[in-house]
C-alpha distance (Angstrom), angle and dihedral (degrees) to the residues before:
residue distance angle dihedral
M1 . . .
T2 3.84 . .
L3 3.74 123.3 .
T4 3.88 90.7 -104.6
Q5 3.76 91.2 50.2
S6 3.78 91.5 48.4
K7 3.93 91.5 49.2
R8 3.96 89.7 48.3
A9 3.78 91.0 51.0
G10 3.64 90.5 48.1
D11 3.74 94.3 49.5
E12 4.00 90.4 49.5
S13 3.76 89.9 49.9
F14 3.89 89.4 50.8
Q15 3.80 91.0 47.2
R16 3.76 92.6 50.8
I17 3.77 91.6 47.8
M18 3.79 93.0 54.4
V19 3.77 94.0 41.0
T20 3.92 88.3 53.8
V21 3.83 91.5 47.2
S22 3.83 92.7 48.9
V23 3.81 97.5 48.0
M24 3.83 88.9 43.6
L25 3.80 89.7 54.6
A26 3.70 91.3 53.1
T27 3.79 92.7 46.9
I28 3.77 94.3 46.0
M29 3.75 89.2 53.5
Q30 3.89 89.1 55.4
A31 3.75 95.0 42.7
L32 3.85 91.8 45.6
D33 3.75 89.4 50.6
T34 3.87 91.8 54.2
T35 3.88 92.5 57.9
I36 3.74 108.0 23.0
A37 3.91 93.7 68.9
N38 3.81 94.6 51.3
V39 3.87 93.3 72.1
A40 3.88 89.2 49.4
L41 3.83 95.1 50.1
P42 3.84 96.1 96.6
H43 3.85 88.5 51.0
M44 3.72 91.1 49.3
Q45 3.79 92.0 47.0
G46 3.93 88.9 56.0
A47 3.88 93.7 43.8
M48 3.82 91.6 50.1
G49 3.73 97.5 36.8
A50 3.75 90.7 -125.2
T51 3.77 133.1 154.8
Q52 3.83 120.5 -120.3
D53 3.84 90.6 -103.1
Q54 3.83 92.4 50.0
I55 3.91 95.6 45.9
S56 3.83 89.3 51.2
W57 3.74 87.0 70.3
V58 3.71 86.5 74.2
L59 3.78 85.9 72.1
T60 3.68 99.6 30.2
S61 3.87 98.0 51.3
Y62 3.81 89.6 56.6
I63 3.79 96.6 45.1
V64 3.76 92.9 48.8
A65 3.75 95.9 46.4
A66 3.84 90.6 48.7
A67 3.73 91.1 47.1
I68 3.76 92.6 51.8
C69 3.85 96.8 44.6
M70 3.83 100.7 40.7
P71 3.71 94.1 82.3
L72 3.89 88.6 55.4
T73 3.94 88.4 65.8
G74 3.94 92.7 86.9
F75 3.80 94.4 50.0
L76 3.79 96.9 41.8
S77 3.92 93.8 47.4
A78 3.84 91.1 48.7
R79 3.82 89.5 48.6
F80 3.80 102.9 42.3
G81 3.81 103.9 13.7
R82 3.75 133.0 -92.3
K83 3.73 97.0 -105.0
R84 3.87 94.6 45.0
L85 3.72 89.3 49.5
F86 3.81 92.6 47.8
L87 3.83 90.8 51.6
W88 3.88 90.9 49.2
S89 3.80 90.3 50.6
V90 3.77 93.2 48.4
V91 3.80 93.8 49.0
G92 3.75 93.4 43.0
F93 3.77 96.0 49.3
T94 3.83 91.3 48.0
V95 3.77 92.3 49.5
T96 3.79 92.2 47.8
S97 3.84 89.5 48.8
V98 3.83 89.9 58.8
L99 3.84 89.9 45.0
C100 3.96 87.7 53.4
G101 3.68 90.8 52.2
M102 3.88 91.7 49.8
A103 3.86 95.2 47.4
Q104 3.72 115.3 128.3
S105 3.79 98.8 -169.4
L106 3.73 142.4 35.6
N107 3.88 91.9 -112.1
Q108 3.87 89.1 51.0
I109 3.89 93.1 51.9
I110 3.74 93.1 46.2
L111 3.89 92.1 51.8
F112 3.82 91.7 47.0
R113 3.94 89.8 47.8
L114 3.79 87.7 51.2
L115 3.82 90.6 52.3
Q116 3.83 90.7 44.0
G117 3.88 89.0 53.3
V118 3.81 90.0 50.3
F119 3.86 93.1 53.6
G120 3.85 93.8 35.2
A121 3.93 91.9 53.6
S122 3.88 93.7 81.4
L123 3.82 99.2 44.4
V124 3.74 98.8 84.3
P125 3.79 99.2 40.7
L126 3.78 91.9 44.1
S127 3.78 94.1 46.8
Q128 3.80 90.1 51.4
A129 3.76 93.2 49.3
I130 3.83 94.8 46.0
L131 3.74 90.9 49.5
L132 3.76 95.7 48.6
D133 3.83 89.3 48.3
S134 3.90 89.4 53.5
Y135 3.80 96.7 54.3
P136 3.85 131.5 56.9
K137 3.77 116.6 -104.6
E138 3.77 93.3 -106.0
K139 3.77 90.3 58.5
H140 3.94 95.6 46.9
G141 3.89 92.2 100.5
S142 3.83 92.1 52.5
A143 3.82 92.5 45.0
M144 3.76 92.3 50.2
A145 3.79 88.7 49.3
M146 3.83 90.9 52.7
W147 3.64 89.4 47.3
G148 3.73 91.7 50.1
V149 3.88 92.9 52.1
G150 3.81 90.2 53.5
V151 3.79 91.0 47.9
M152 3.80 92.0 54.0
V153 3.72 92.1 56.7
G154 3.84 84.6 75.7
P155 3.76 97.1 59.0
I156 3.79 90.1 39.6
L157 3.78 97.0 50.7
G158 3.80 96.6 29.6
P159 3.81 101.4 77.6
F160 3.78 93.5 38.5
L161 3.86 95.2 46.1
G162 3.71 90.3 43.7
G163 3.82 93.1 53.8
L164 3.85 91.5 47.5
L165 3.70 93.4 45.7
T166 3.85 94.0 47.9
E167 3.85 96.9 43.3
Y168 3.81 97.1 45.7
Y169 3.82 104.0 27.2
S170 3.73 122.0 9.2
W171 3.86 138.2 -70.2
R172 3.72 87.3 -103.6
W173 3.71 90.0 74.5
V174 3.71 93.6 65.1
F175 3.83 84.3 74.4
Y176 3.89 98.0 37.4
I177 3.81 89.3 60.1
N178 3.81 90.1 74.4
V179 3.81 92.3 66.2
P180 3.89 98.8 80.0
F181 3.92 90.3 43.5
G182 3.76 90.1 51.7
I183 3.67 95.9 48.1
L184 3.90 93.5 49.8
A185 3.72 91.2 45.4
W186 3.72 93.8 50.9
L187 3.88 91.9 50.6
G188 3.67 91.8 47.1
I189 3.76 95.8 48.2
T190 3.83 91.9 43.8
S191 3.87 91.0 53.8
F192 3.84 105.5 37.3
V193 3.87 111.8 21.3
K194 3.75 116.7 91.1
E195 3.77 120.8 -139.4
T196 3.79 120.2 -114.2
D197 3.82 128.5 -129.8
L198 3.86 114.8 -89.9
N199 3.76 126.2 -120.8
R200 3.87 106.5 -162.6
Q201 3.77 93.5 167.4
R202 3.80 93.9 72.2
K203 3.87 109.4 103.9
F204 3.74 126.0 -137.3
D205 3.80 115.5 -126.0
F206 3.82 99.3 -142.9
Y207 3.84 95.7 171.0
G208 3.85 88.9 52.6
F209 3.76 91.1 50.5
L210 3.79 94.2 45.3
L211 3.93 91.1 53.0
L212 3.83 92.3 48.2
A213 3.86 91.6 48.0
L214 3.80 93.3 48.6
G215 3.88 92.3 44.8
I216 3.85 95.7 50.2
G217 3.71 91.7 39.8
A218 3.81 92.9 51.5
L219 3.73 93.7 44.6
Q220 3.84 91.9 49.8
M221 3.86 90.3 50.4
M222 3.76 89.9 51.6
L223 3.67 95.8 49.5
D224 3.85 91.7 44.3
R225 3.75 96.2 46.7
G226 3.76 102.3 32.8
E227 3.76 100.4 84.9
T228 3.84 91.8 48.3
L229 3.75 92.0 47.5
D230 3.81 96.8 43.2
W231 3.85 91.7 -107.6
F232 3.83 116.6 -106.5
S233 3.93 93.4 10.3
S234 3.79 84.5 77.0
L235 3.73 125.1 78.7
E236 3.81 92.7 -148.4
V237 3.84 90.5 58.2
I238 3.79 92.9 47.7
I239 3.73 90.6 50.5
E240 3.83 91.5 49.3
A241 3.86 90.4 47.4
G242 3.80 93.8 49.7
L243 3.83 93.0 47.2
A244 3.84 91.5 48.3
V245 3.73 92.6 51.4
L246 3.67 94.9 44.6
C247 3.68 97.4 47.5
L248 3.80 94.9 45.6
Y249 3.77 90.5 47.1
M250 3.85 90.4 50.0
F251 3.85 90.1 47.8
V252 3.76 92.2 53.5
V253 3.81 89.9 49.4
H254 3.74 92.0 46.2
I255 3.85 98.3 50.8
N256 3.80 89.5 48.7
T257 3.87 91.3 54.3
H258 3.78 105.9 32.5
S259 3.73 122.3 94.2
S260 3.80 96.7 -139.2
P261 3.85 102.9 26.0
F262 3.81 126.1 -168.4
I263 3.87 88.7 -117.0
E264 3.70 120.3 22.1
T265 3.83 110.0 -119.3
A266 3.79 90.4 -153.7
L267 3.87 87.0 77.0
F268 3.81 90.5 67.6
R269 3.77 93.6 53.4
D270 3.81 84.7 72.4
R271 3.79 103.5 92.0
N272 3.77 94.3 -157.5
F273 3.82 92.3 51.0
S274 3.84 91.4 48.3
V275 3.72 93.3 48.3
G276 3.69 92.1 47.2
L277 3.88 89.6 52.4
V278 3.79 88.9 56.5
F279 3.85 93.2 51.4
I280 3.77 92.4 47.0
F281 3.74 89.5 49.2
I282 3.86 90.0 54.0
V283 3.82 93.8 44.7
G284 3.84 89.9 49.5
I285 3.80 93.1 52.9
I286 3.84 90.3 50.3
L287 3.75 97.1 43.4
L288 3.72 98.9 41.7
A289 3.72 97.4 43.1
T290 3.84 91.9 55.4
M291 3.82 92.9 44.7
A292 3.77 91.5 54.6
L293 3.88 99.2 41.0
L294 3.73 104.9 35.3
P295 3.85 100.3 65.2
P296 3.86 95.8 53.9
F297 3.82 90.4 40.1
M298 3.79 92.2 54.2
Q299 3.73 97.1 40.6
N300 3.94 103.0 37.8
L301 3.83 97.9 33.2
M302 3.95 109.7 24.9
G303 3.81 93.3 33.1
Y304 3.88 99.4 -125.8
Q305 3.75 118.9 161.9
V306 3.80 114.8 -113.5
V307 3.80 92.1 -112.9
D308 3.88 90.2 52.5
V309 3.89 90.5 50.4
G310 3.78 89.2 53.8
M311 3.80 92.1 51.2
I312 3.84 92.6 48.3
L313 3.69 92.7 51.1
A314 3.80 98.1 41.7
P315 3.89 100.5 72.3
R316 3.73 96.8 60.9
G317 3.92 86.4 77.2
F318 3.63 93.1 59.0
G319 3.82 94.1 67.8
T320 3.82 91.2 50.8
M321 3.74 93.1 47.8
A322 3.89 90.3 50.7
M323 3.73 92.2 52.0
M324 3.77 91.7 47.2
I325 3.80 88.5 58.0
L326 3.67 92.3 47.8
V327 3.78 94.7 46.6
G328 3.69 90.4 49.0
K329 3.94 93.5 55.9
L330 3.79 90.0 44.5
S331 3.89 96.4 44.7
G332 3.71 110.6 121.4
K333 3.83 92.6 17.6
V334 3.88 99.4 67.6
D335 3.71 128.0 46.1
P336 3.85 106.6 -99.8
R337 3.92 88.4 -136.6
L338 3.77 87.8 68.8
F339 3.81 90.8 57.3
I340 3.70 91.9 51.1
F341 3.86 92.5 46.9
V342 3.83 90.6 50.9
G343 3.83 91.7 46.6
């Protein structure tokens, strides 16, 4: 290898490292915010004078907005560029985090969390896409393992940091903590991530997006309000259930008949992709349900201090992080189905 080749290889290696660090910072910020607010929910509930059902919208609004807007990532990155969209998402997420910390009422914080979910929706898929573009195919497994380890820093530190900040400062600081992550991620992305080619010919399926948004929103409203209103004995719940079924049914019909659908149905013909979605759906139910319910249960019913709750919840991330490191090293050597079976 000549001196020039050696220098070029060194520059490429440094570029990859900085890209990895930059996208991991953005993803850590998003993952941290998913868990850090959970420990502070009872304190937010007291400060806002909200009920348990009402304060749960601090989590629900973020998750619903992210779920609706995440499929937009492909269209927006093709239209405006992957790097530009990533920068917009990081800036928007950081600004809305500050607004969440400054909120003076329940309605304000729910609105700002909704906007935070809109901007945060693209962070994970964009970080994965940028990382895979930066590494050769034979190193994709290792790259995803490194990214996964970084992502797990959020769930590990989130409950503990949330407990400390809430106990010794204020629940508002669980949102302000995102600011340094956002600034560093923006600087790294601006300096080291390359822009992708634009595709302005791709059309946006607004009707499909509207049906999906209404369907998911109505379904979430039904699930959130159902217990309070005694489920289907309430006209409101019946209307929400009917709207959810109708919109989601029309969405399925639409994407199977439209020439440029909001979600490409060809993806679901891949058996591995479809099975993976089912597994992720189940894992999401298990993880998010415990994240939302355990903090108020341990604080309100079992009498734990907020710092203790954070310390109790934090260790569960270590197991996931350790397995991600192991899977990264064994990637390409062991059948992935074995990993899924063991998991």
